Phi, psi and omega in degrees: 000318175303325184289326177293317177296315180299316182299318171302314176303316188292312186297317184299314188303315181286326174304306176305301192304315179272334177296331187275001171066025179259003181221148173217170179248133169233154172233132178242112188069234175258018188258122174260132183232134166271125177246135172278134181265134178246115182241340180257171179301313181300317178285332170300308186298320185282321183041237184255016177306141172073006176274138179275340180194161166222155187284162173297142178073027179231155176193186184242120173254123180270119178254128176251153183283338175228171171276132180195164173290128184249147180231129182242150178223174184245032181290133180059023177264129184263352188229150174291142182227152167266134177247118192243122180253123186239125181286180179296347178269355183085024183257129180290126182257331183201145180226130161260120180272125174053052185285132189272163174296152181276122186267329181211152176277155358288143180275145173290141181261142179249108185268145171286334177070340173224171183289131180227162179250335188234148162228137182241123168249128186237172169302147175310134176075006170309305187301320182291317181294327181258007171060042172277125191216169179306134182094343176293155173262130169268123184263135174110008182268337185311318182294338181266351185304324192260018179285000000 
């Protein structure tokens, strides 16, 4: 009985988690990632700041209303990250590998160099470990294009 109750609680937790549209699932090659969605300006600004760790196969997906050249930095970020710039077709255009936290200002800016609609942050070295590269297509972004 305890196992059934625990299973019910876990199912309800994931139903709430995904029904509030703050999380989504994406695929890069054969790799599945649960991504926390950053949809608002406030969420874009905060990003993964102050987090001491994030789980494996987890990340934050920044969804923007338009295509533009994007600039990210590592201010107040405590963990190394891969920063992945993705165009509106879901194609990876630029990757910064294993970017280290900014220890003192001014913090370095990491530019997409071309217009993009999405930015994905994953644990540092994830792209190299999972052989994710420029030109790979992200599956699961189509429902987020109109945000």
